[in-house]
C-alpha positions as CSV (number, residue, x, y, z in Angstrom):
1,M,-18.5,5.6,-8.0
2,P,-15.5,7.1,-6.5
3,N,-15.5,11.4,-5.9
4,K,-12.8,13.0,-7.6
5,D,-10.8,12.8,-4.5
6,D,-10.9,9.2,-3.7
7,I,-9.4,8.7,-7.8
8,I,-6.5,11.0,-6.3
9,R,-6.1,9.5,-3.1
10,L,-6.3,5.5,-5.0
11,R,-3.8,6.6,-7.8
12,H,-1.0,7.8,-4.9
13,I,-2.3,3.9,-3.0
14,L,-1.0,2.1,-6.5
15,E,1.7,4.6,-6.9
16,A,3.5,3.5,-3.7
17,A,2.6,-0.1,-4.2
18,M,4.1,-0.3,-7.6
19,D,7.1,1.4,-5.9
20,A,7.7,-1.1,-3.2
21,I,7.3,-3.6,-5.9
22,S,10.0,-1.9,-7.7
23,F,12.2,-0.8,-4.7
24,S,12.2,-4.6,-4.0
25,Q,13.3,-6.0,-7.5
26,D,16.3,-8.4,-7.0
27,K,16.0,-7.6,-3.3
28,T,15.7,-10.9,-0.1
29,R,14.3,-10.7,2.6
30,G,17.5,-10.4,4.0
31,S,17.6,-7.5,2.7
32,L,16.1,-5.9,4.9
33,D,18.3,-7.1,7.9
34,T,21.3,-4.8,6.1
35,D,19.9,-1.8,4.4
36,K,18.4,0.8,6.4
37,M,18.3,2.4,2.9
38,Y,15.2,-0.4,1.6
39,R,13.8,-1.0,4.6
40,F,12.9,2.5,5.6
41,S,11.7,3.0,2.2
42,L,9.6,0.1,2.0
43,V,8.2,1.3,5.6
44,R,7.6,4.7,3.4
45,C,5.7,3.1,0.8
46,I,2.9,0.8,3.2
47,E,2.6,4.0,5.2
48,V,1.8,6.2,2.4
49,I,-0.8,3.4,1.4
50,G,-2.3,3.2,4.8
51,E,-3.2,7.3,4.9
52,A,-4.3,7.5,0.7
53,S,-6.8,5.2,2.2
54,S,-7.4,6.7,5.5
55,K,-8.6,9.0,3.7
56,L,-11.2,7.7,1.4
57,S,-14.3,8.2,1.7
58,S,-15.9,5.5,3.0
59,E,-18.8,4.9,-0.1
60,C,-15.5,4.3,-1.9
61,Q,-14.2,1.8,0.8
62,N,-17.6,0.2,0.5
63,E,-17.7,0.2,-2.9
64,F,-14.4,-2.0,-3.3
65,P,-14.6,-4.6,-0.1
66,Q,-12.3,-7.0,-2.0
67,I,-9.8,-4.1,-1.0
68,P,-8.6,-4.7,2.6
69,W,-8.4,-1.1,3.8
70,N,-9.0,-2.0,7.8
71,K,-6.4,-4.3,7.3
72,I,-3.8,-1.6,5.3
73,I,-4.6,1.0,7.7
74,N,-4.2,-0.4,10.6
75,M,-0.7,-1.5,9.0
76,R,0.0,1.9,8.4
77,N,-0.7,3.1,11.9
78,R,1.5,0.1,13.6
79,L,4.6,1.3,12.0
80,I,3.5,5.3,12.3
81,H,3.5,4.7,16.6
82,A,6.4,1.4,16.0
83,Y,8.6,3.7,15.4
84,Y,12.2,0.8,15.2
85,D,10.2,-2.3,16.5
86,I,8.6,-3.3,13.1
87,N,8.5,-7.1,11.3
88,L,10.6,-7.4,9.0
89,D,9.0,-10.4,8.2
90,I,5.7,-8.8,7.6
91,L,6.8,-6.0,6.0
92,W,8.0,-8.6,3.6
93,S,5.2,-10.4,2.9
94,T,2.9,-7.5,3.1
95,V,4.5,-6.0,0.0
96,T,5.6,-9.5,-1.5
97,K,2.7,-11.4,-1.3
98,D,-0.6,-9.0,-0.4
99,L,0.2,-5.5,-2.5
100,P,0.2,-7.3,-6.2
101,P,-3.4,-8.4,-6.1
102,I,-3.1,-5.0,-4.2
103,I,-2.0,-3.6,-7.3
104,A,-3.8,-5.4,-9.8
105,E,-7.5,-4.8,-8.0
106,L,-6.5,-0.9,-8.7
107,E,-5.8,-1.1,-11.7
108,K,-8.6,-3.2,-12.3
109,I,-10.8,0.2,-10.8
110,L,-8.6,3.1,-11.8
111,S,-9.0,2.1,-15.9
112,Q,-12.7,1.6,-15.4
113,E,-13.3,5.0,-14.3
114,D,-11.2,5.8,-16.7
115,K,-13.1,4.8,-19.3
116,R,-16.3,7.1,-17.7
């Protein structure tokens, strides 16, 4: 069972993931090339997801191994330290393919916690 701080961080992760999906409505991969504000907003969402993930307790991360915590944290580190050397294809794939299942898992986890 996640502790109170973990629950707060899981909610932050969920919110940032949902923001990224919302920002991506009616966008295409090409939008990342032409819309700097959109690109920066997605990068920021992924950074928040990774930072909050890195602050989760190891017990929480171990309790939910279906979420790829290490990959999430590593991507955050790459985005933070790469500055402008970001692979936009990977960013697009992360938002469009990787985030929806993570959102579903987080919603499941948090709904179970809300019932407690």
